[in-house]
C-alpha positions as CSV (number, residue, x, y, z in Angstrom):
1,M,0.0,0.0,0.0
2,L,2.9,2.3,0.7
3,I,4.2,1.9,-2.8
4,I,0.7,2.6,-4.2
5,F,0.3,5.6,-1.9
6,L,3.6,7.2,-2.9
7,G,3.1,6.2,-6.5
8,A,-0.2,8.1,-6.5
9,I,1.6,11.2,-5.3
10,C,4.2,10.9,-8.1
11,F,1.6,10.4,-10.8
12,L,-0.2,13.6,-9.8
13,M,2.8,15.2,-11.5
14,V,3.6,14.8,-15.1
15,F,5.2,11.4,-15.5
16,R,9.0,11.6,-15.8
17,M,12.0,9.4,-15.3
18,A,12.3,10.7,-11.7
19,T,8.9,9.2,-10.9
20,A,10.0,5.7,-11.9
21,I,13.3,6.1,-9.9
22,F,11.4,7.3,-6.8
23,I,9.0,4.3,-7.0
24,V,11.7,1.8,-7.5
25,Y,13.8,3.3,-4.6
26,T,10.8,3.2,-2.3
27,A,9.9,-0.4,-3.2
28,L,13.5,-1.5,-2.5
29,A,13.5,0.5,0.7
30,L,10.3,-1.3,1.8
31,I,11.9,-4.7,1.1
32,L,15.1,-3.9,3.0
33,V,13.4,-2.4,6.1
34,K,11.2,-5.5,6.4
35,R,13.9,-8.1,6.0
36,I,16.9,-6.8,7.8
37,G,17.5,-7.2,11.6
38,N,18.1,-4.3,13.9
39,R,21.9,-4.5,14.0
40,G,22.0,-5.3,10.2
41,F,19.8,-2.2,9.5
42,I,22.1,0.1,11.4
43,I,25.1,-1.2,9.5
44,F,23.2,-0.9,6.2
45,I,22.1,2.7,6.8
46,I,25.6,3.8,7.8
47,L,27.4,2.1,5.0
48,G,24.8,2.7,2.3
49,T,24.4,6.4,3.1
50,F,28.1,7.0,3.4
51,L,29.0,5.2,0.2
52,I,26.3,7.0,-1.9
53,R,27.8,10.3,-0.7
54,L,31.4,9.2,-1.1
55,I,30.8,8.1,-4.7
56,Y,29.2,11.5,-5.4
57,I,32.1,13.6,-4.1
58,C,34.5,11.4,-6.0
59,T,32.5,11.9,-9.2
60,V,31.6,15.6,-8.9
61,N,34.4,17.9,-8.1
62,T,32.6,21.0,-6.8
63,P,34.8,24.1,-7.0
64,L,34.9,26.6,-4.1
65,D,32.5,29.5,-4.6
66,S,31.0,32.5,-2.9
67,D,31.1,32.5,1.0
68,F,32.5,29.0,1.0
69,E,35.6,30.1,-0.8
70,L,36.1,33.0,1.5
71,L,35.7,30.8,4.6
72,Y,38.2,28.2,3.2
73,E,40.8,30.9,2.4
74,A,40.4,32.2,5.9
75,A,40.9,28.6,7.2
76,V,44.1,28.3,5.2
77,L,45.4,31.5,6.9
78,F,44.4,30.2,10.3
79,S,46.3,26.9,9.7
80,Q,49.4,29.0,9.0
81,G,49.0,31.0,12.2
82,D,47.9,34.1,10.3
83,Y,44.8,35.7,11.9
84,S,44.6,38.7,9.6
85,F,41.4,37.3,8.1
86,G,39.6,38.5,11.3
87,Q,40.2,42.1,10.2
88,Q,38.1,41.6,7.0
89,V,34.7,43.3,6.9
90,Y,33.0,39.9,6.5
91,F,34.5,38.6,9.7
92,Q,34.0,41.9,11.6
93,E,30.3,41.9,10.7
94,W,29.5,38.2,10.9
95,A,32.2,37.1,13.4
96,Y,30.1,34.0,14.3
97,Q,31.6,32.3,11.2
98,T,35.0,32.2,13.0
99,G,34.2,28.9,14.7
100,F,33.8,27.1,11.4
101,V,37.0,28.7,10.1
102,I,38.9,27.2,13.1
103,Y,37.3,23.8,12.4
104,Q,38.4,23.9,8.7
105,G,41.8,25.3,9.7
106,L,42.4,22.3,12.0
107,V,41.5,19.9,9.3
108,I,43.9,21.7,6.9
109,K,46.7,21.4,9.5
110,I,46.2,17.7,9.8
111,F,45.8,16.8,6.1
112,G,47.8,19.6,4.5
113,Q,46.3,22.1,2.1
114,A,46.6,19.7,-0.9
115,G,44.4,17.1,0.6
116,S,42.2,19.2,2.9
117,I,39.4,19.9,0.5
118,L,38.8,16.2,-0.1
119,A,39.2,15.5,3.6
120,L,36.6,18.2,4.4
121,K,34.2,16.7,1.9
122,I,34.6,13.2,3.3
123,L,33.9,14.6,6.8
124,N,30.7,16.2,5.3
125,C,29.8,12.6,4.2
126,I,30.4,11.4,7.8
127,W,28.3,14.2,9.3
128,N,25.4,13.6,7.0
129,T,25.6,9.9,7.5
130,G,25.3,10.6,11.2
131,I,22.3,12.8,10.6
132,T,20.6,10.0,8.6
133,L,21.2,7.4,11.4
134,L,20.0,9.9,14.0
135,I,16.7,10.3,12.1
136,Y,16.1,6.6,12.6
137,L,17.3,6.5,16.2
138,I,15.1,9.5,17.2
139,A,12.1,8.5,15.2
140,R,11.9,5.0,16.8
141,N,11.2,6.6,20.2
142,F,7.9,7.8,18.8
143,F,7.0,5.4,16.0
144,G,7.2,1.7,15.1
145,E,10.5,0.1,13.9
146,K,9.6,-0.1,10.2
147,P,8.2,3.5,9.8
148,S,11.3,4.8,11.6
149,R,13.6,2.8,9.3
150,L,11.8,3.9,6.2
151,A,12.0,7.6,7.2
152,S,15.8,7.4,7.5
153,V,16.1,5.4,4.2
154,L,14.1,8.0,2.4
155,Y,16.4,10.8,3.8
156,S,19.4,8.7,2.7
157,G,18.2,8.9,-0.9
158,F,17.1,12.5,-0.7
159,V,18.9,14.3,-3.5
160,F,19.8,17.6,-1.8
161,P,22.0,16.3,1.1
162,V,23.5,13.7,-1.3
163,T,24.8,16.5,-3.6
164,F,25.4,19.2,-0.9
165,V,28.1,17.2,0.9
166,S,30.4,18.3,-1.9
167,V,30.0,21.9,-0.7
168,L,32.1,23.1,2.2
169,S,29.2,24.4,4.2
170,N,29.0,24.8,8.0
171,Q,25.5,23.3,7.9
172,H,26.7,19.7,7.8
173,I,28.6,19.6,11.1
174,S,26.3,22.0,12.9
175,T,23.1,20.0,12.0
176,F,24.9,16.8,13.1
177,F,25.6,18.2,16.6
178,I,22.1,19.6,16.9
179,M,20.6,16.2,16.0
180,L,23.0,14.4,18.4
181,A,22.0,16.8,21.2
182,L,18.3,16.1,20.7
183,Y,19.0,12.3,20.6
184,F,20.6,12.5,24.0
185,L,17.7,14.5,25.3
186,L,14.9,12.4,24.0
187,D,16.1,8.8,23.6
188,K,14.7,6.3,26.1
189,R,15.7,3.1,24.4
190,V,19.5,3.2,24.5
191,I,20.5,6.2,26.6
192,R,20.1,5.3,30.2
193,L,21.4,8.5,31.8
194,R,19.5,10.6,34.4
195,S,17.6,13.5,33.0
196,L,20.0,16.1,34.4
197,F,23.0,14.5,32.8
198,R,21.1,14.2,29.5
199,S,20.4,17.9,29.6
200,L,24.0,18.8,30.3
201,I,25.2,16.7,27.4
202,A,22.5,18.2,25.1
203,G,23.5,21.7,26.1
204,F,27.2,20.9,25.4
205,L,26.4,19.5,21.9
206,L,24.0,22.3,21.0
207,A,26.8,24.8,21.9
208,L,29.2,22.9,19.5
209,G,26.5,23.2,16.8
210,Y,26.1,26.9,17.5
211,I,29.8,27.5,17.4
212,M,29.8,26.1,13.8
213,R,26.5,27.9,12.8
214,P,23.9,29.8,14.8
215,D,21.0,27.6,13.7
216,A,21.1,26.2,17.3
217,L,19.3,29.4,18.4
218,I,16.1,28.1,16.7
219,V,16.5,24.8,18.5
220,M,17.0,26.6,21.9
221,A,13.8,28.6,21.3
222,S,12.0,25.4,20.4
223,L,13.2,23.7,23.6
224,A,11.9,26.6,25.6
225,V,8.4,25.8,24.2
226,Y,8.9,22.1,24.8
227,F,9.8,22.5,28.4
228,F,7.1,25.1,29.0
229,V,4.5,22.6,27.8
230,L,6.0,19.9,30.0
231,L,5.8,22.2,33.0
232,L,2.1,22.8,32.2
233,R,1.4,19.0,32.0
234,A,3.4,18.1,35.1
235,E,1.2,16.4,37.7
236,N,3.0,17.5,40.8
237,M,5.6,20.0,42.1
238,R,8.4,17.4,41.9
239,Q,7.9,16.9,38.2
240,K,7.7,20.6,37.6
241,L,11.0,21.1,39.4
242,E,12.6,18.3,37.4
243,K,11.5,19.8,34.1
244,A,12.7,23.3,35.2
245,M,16.1,21.9,36.2
246,Q,16.4,20.1,32.8
247,F,15.8,23.3,30.9
248,L,18.1,25.3,33.1
249,A,20.9,22.7,32.6
250,V,20.5,22.8,28.8
251,S,20.3,26.6,28.7
252,L,23.1,27.4,31.2
253,T,25.5,24.8,29.6
254,F,24.7,26.2,26.2
255,L,25.2,29.9,27.3
256,A,28.4,29.1,29.3
257,L,30.1,27.2,26.5
258,T,29.2,29.6,23.7
259,R,30.3,32.6,25.8
260,L,33.5,30.8,26.7
261,A,34.2,30.0,23.1
262,S,33.6,33.6,22.1
263,Y,35.9,34.8,24.8
264,A,38.7,32.4,23.8
265,I,38.5,33.5,20.2
266,R,38.6,37.1,21.1
267,E,41.4,36.8,23.7
268,S,43.6,34.6,21.5
269,G,43.6,37.3,18.8
270,I,41.9,35.1,16.2
271,N,39.0,37.6,15.9
272,G,38.5,40.5,18.2
273,Q,34.7,40.2,17.8
274,G,34.5,36.7,19.2
275,L,31.4,35.0,17.8
276,K,29.2,38.1,17.6
277,N,26.7,39.0,15.0
278,N,27.5,42.7,14.4
279,N,24.9,43.2,11.7
280,F,21.7,41.8,13.1
281,Y,19.4,43.8,10.8
282,W,21.0,42.8,7.5
283,K,19.1,39.5,7.2
284,F,15.8,41.2,7.9
285,M,16.5,44.0,5.4
286,V,17.4,41.5,2.6
287,G,14.5,39.2,3.6
288,L,11.9,41.9,3.2
289,N,13.1,43.1,-0.2
290,Y,10.1,42.5,-2.5
291,D,12.0,42.9,-5.7
292,S,14.5,40.1,-4.9
293,G,12.0,37.8,-3.3
294,G,13.8,38.0,0.0
295,R,17.0,36.5,-1.4
296,Y,20.5,38.0,-1.3
297,N,21.0,40.7,-3.9
298,E,23.9,42.9,-5.0
299,Q,21.8,46.1,-4.9
300,D,21.2,45.8,-1.1
301,Y,24.8,45.0,-0.5
302,Q,26.0,48.0,-2.4
303,L,23.4,50.2,-0.7
304,V,24.7,49.2,2.8
305,Y,28.4,48.5,2.2
306,G,29.1,51.0,-0.5
307,G,30.5,54.5,0.5
308,N,32.4,53.5,3.6
309,K,29.5,54.0,6.0
310,S,30.1,53.7,9.8
311,I,28.6,50.9,11.8
312,E,25.9,53.2,13.2
313,E,25.1,54.6,9.7
314,K,24.6,51.1,8.4
315,K,22.4,50.1,11.2
316,E,20.2,53.2,10.9
317,L,19.9,52.7,7.1
318,E,19.0,49.0,7.6
319,K,16.3,49.8,10.2
320,A,14.9,52.5,7.9
321,L,14.7,50.1,5.0
322,I,13.1,47.4,7.2
323,R,10.4,49.9,8.3
324,E,9.8,51.0,4.7
325,R,9.6,47.4,3.4
326,L,7.2,46.3,6.2
327,G,5.0,49.3,5.3
328,I,4.2,48.2,1.8
329,N,0.7,47.2,0.6
330,P,-0.5,44.2,2.7
331,L,-1.3,42.2,-0.4
332,K,2.1,42.8,-1.8
333,L,3.7,41.8,1.6
334,A,1.6,38.6,1.6
335,N,2.7,37.9,-2.0
336,L,6.3,38.3,-0.8
337,F,5.7,35.8,2.0
338,L,4.3,33.3,-0.5
339,Q,7.3,33.7,-2.7
340,K,9.6,33.1,0.2
341,I,7.7,30.0,1.3
342,Q,8.2,28.6,-2.2
343,N,11.9,29.6,-2.3
344,M,12.8,28.3,1.1
345,W,10.8,25.0,1.4
346,C,10.0,23.8,-2.1
347,E,12.8,25.0,-4.4
348,N,16.1,23.0,-4.7
349,A,19.7,24.0,-4.0
350,L,21.4,21.5,-6.2
351,D,23.1,24.1,-8.3
352,W,25.5,24.8,-5.4
353,S,27.0,21.4,-6.1
354,Y,27.2,21.1,-9.8
355,K,26.5,24.6,-11.3
356,H,29.9,24.4,-13.0
357,L,28.8,21.3,-15.0
358,L,25.6,23.1,-16.2
359,E,27.5,26.2,-17.2
360,S,30.0,24.2,-19.3
361,D,27.1,22.2,-21.0
362,R,28.9,18.9,-20.3
363,T,27.8,15.5,-21.4
364,V,28.1,12.4,-19.2
365,N,28.3,8.7,-20.0
366,L,25.3,6.9,-18.6
367,L,24.7,3.3,-19.4
368,F,27.0,3.4,-22.4
369,S,25.3,6.5,-23.9
370,H,26.2,10.2,-23.8
371,V,23.6,12.4,-22.1
372,R,23.7,16.1,-21.7
373,F,24.1,17.0,-18.0
374,S,21.2,19.5,-18.3
375,D,19.0,16.4,-18.8
376,V,20.5,14.7,-15.8
377,D,19.9,17.9,-13.8
378,A,16.2,18.0,-14.8
379,V,15.7,14.4,-13.5
380,L,17.6,15.2,-10.2
381,K,15.5,18.3,-9.6
382,D,12.3,16.4,-10.2
383,L,13.4,13.6,-7.9
384,N,14.4,16.1,-5.2
385,E,10.9,17.6,-5.4
386,L,9.3,14.1,-5.0
387,F,11.3,13.5,-1.8
388,I,10.3,16.9,-0.4
389,Y,6.6,16.7,-1.2
390,A,6.4,13.0,0.0
391,S,7.9,14.0,3.3
392,M,5.6,17.0,3.6
393,I,2.5,14.9,2.8
394,L,3.4,12.1,5.2
395,S,4.1,14.6,8.0
396,L,0.8,16.3,7.3
397,L,-1.0,13.0,7.4
398,G,0.5,12.2,10.7
399,T,-0.3,15.7,12.1
400,L,-4.0,15.3,11.1
401,A,-4.0,12.0,13.0
402,W,-2.8,13.7,16.2
403,R,-6.1,15.5,16.3
404,K,-7.7,12.3,17.5
405,A,-4.9,11.1,19.8
406,R,-2.5,13.0,22.0
407,M,0.9,13.6,20.4
408,H,4.0,12.3,22.1
409,D,5.6,15.1,24.1
410,G,8.9,14.7,22.4
411,L,7.5,15.4,19.0
412,L,6.8,18.9,20.1
413,I,10.5,19.6,19.5
414,P,10.6,18.9,15.7
415,V,7.2,20.5,15.3
416,A,8.4,23.6,17.2
417,I,11.6,23.8,15.2
418,L,9.7,23.6,11.9
419,A,7.1,26.1,13.1
420,A,9.7,28.6,14.4
421,S,11.7,28.3,11.2
422,F,8.7,28.8,9.1
423,V,7.8,32.1,10.8
424,L,11.3,33.4,11.1
425,Y,12.1,32.9,7.4
426,L,9.1,34.9,6.4
427,F,11.1,37.9,7.6
428,I,14.7,37.1,7.0
429,E,16.8,36.3,3.9
430,V,15.9,32.9,2.3
431,Q,17.8,30.5,0.2
432,P,16.7,26.9,-0.5
433,R,19.9,25.6,1.1
434,Y,18.9,27.2,4.4
435,A,16.3,24.5,4.9
436,Y,19.1,21.9,5.4
437,M,18.9,21.9,9.2
438,Q,15.1,21.7,9.2
439,Q,14.7,18.9,6.7
440,P,15.8,16.0,8.9
441,F,13.0,17.0,11.4
442,L,10.5,16.9,8.5
443,F,11.7,13.3,7.7
444,I,11.4,12.4,11.4
445,L,7.8,13.6,11.4
446,S,7.1,11.7,8.1
447,G,7.4,8.6,10.3
448,S,4.0,9.4,11.8
449,G,2.4,9.3,8.3
450,L,4.3,6.1,7.5
451,E,3.1,4.5,10.7
452,I,-0.5,5.3,9.9
453,I,-0.1,3.6,6.5
454,Y,1.6,0.6,8.0
455,R,-1.2,0.2,10.7
456,A,-3.9,0.5,8.1
457,F,-2.6,-2.4,6.1
458,N,-0.9,-4.4,8.8
459,G,-1.0,-8.1,8.1
460,F,-2.0,-7.7,4.4
461,S,0.2,-9.0,1.6
462,L,0.5,-6.9,-1.6
463,G,-2.1,-9.1,-3.3
464,Q,-4.5,-8.6,-0.4
465,V,-4.0,-4.9,-0.5
466,W,-4.7,-4.8,-4.2
467,A,-7.9,-6.9,-3.7
468,R,-8.9,-4.5,-1.0
469,L,-8.5,-1.5,-3.2
470,R,-10.4,-3.1,-6.1
471,D,-13.3,-4.2,-4.0
472,P,-13.5,-2.0,-0.9
473,M,-17.1,-3.0,-0.1
474,K,-16.1,-6.6,0.4
475,Y,-13.7,-5.5,3.1
476,R,-15.9,-3.2,5.1
477,P,-15.9,-3.7,8.9
478,G,-18.4,-6.4,9.8
479,Q,-18.3,-7.9,6.3
480,Q,-15.4,-10.2,6.9
């Protein structure tokens, strides 16, 4: 039934090669998750996910570009003991990028500049493989074994993370630490620590994620919602105190370590700004630009950074533009929000990985025939959309079911993360790749929809399912 359900989703679109690939992949995933034992599945998901990504980075040599090139060049300087990059406008304004520069710099020191780019890409494969495994490990605390497995296998084949590992982005390592933090906080099947120790470890891991990229702030806000709900549901004062102590342990550990890291970076001379964000309004100003659809644009950059403006002059200009852009016609503002929702959550970011191949109009050898890469790109982008929309529909199906039954408390965290991100990105700059951190939580929630489908047809063979679909009256309750 799951194959039929997902196949129906696919055929709502114009039939393309991507649809056939998606159906075959899902069918194979169903067979695998049903036949492999628990230990065997963990080995399979680790090796399978890692090898898919390793083959990709060995096949597609993504050149450094944009901010990723700037960050890598700064890391090279750091590895040489040269901290002059900290004086650049980029690192003065967005000093929070320094943590990732240090990480890359340490990798360069270990492997040398010649082998560092490949080493960093292999590490990206490891981080994303860890994310895939954690989807399964977290999901099975809320859903059955098979739906949890399938959720992680679907993410394993999701085109965007497969291709994005070739890009030297801080999103890979940051998201891994965020997911690992939530696993320690939520898991009740393997982790046997007391709640206070869980919270301390979670706070530590979230701080590591934040030092790499500030996405952990969204998670901290979501945890505040989660623990507030737990406080409201607590049956006695002892439970209330326990939940309050857990939240304090996570928050204080997170704050202490991030402040300590910022202090160490500042005092060591790496960057006098530590891990600060000295241009808080920039993302909002760009995100509310109707003409650019809330994306980065050169016009806004020149407007703010052209003319040697002082820090105060830039802030005042940005605040004035934010007020002006929020004051546009409400219908126009609503249209901007709709554009941003489409750009952030539904568009693809595959070009970051292989734009150079598209621009060169390359041909590739597939199954002993030469195919234009632009045709391969079209299939990959369609396949990427199928994975996105399938995860969204499955998550929505599960959410609708929660109206009839109380949702597991732990699921408040992925729901809150997605809800907070949805609202936040209505106002700040969007790019499709910014959804990288949120997507694993969407696949975790898709386990709820997969579980409903499994329960609906539990015990039926494929032949019985087909018979049930062909003659539903015969299988009505009370007719069997």
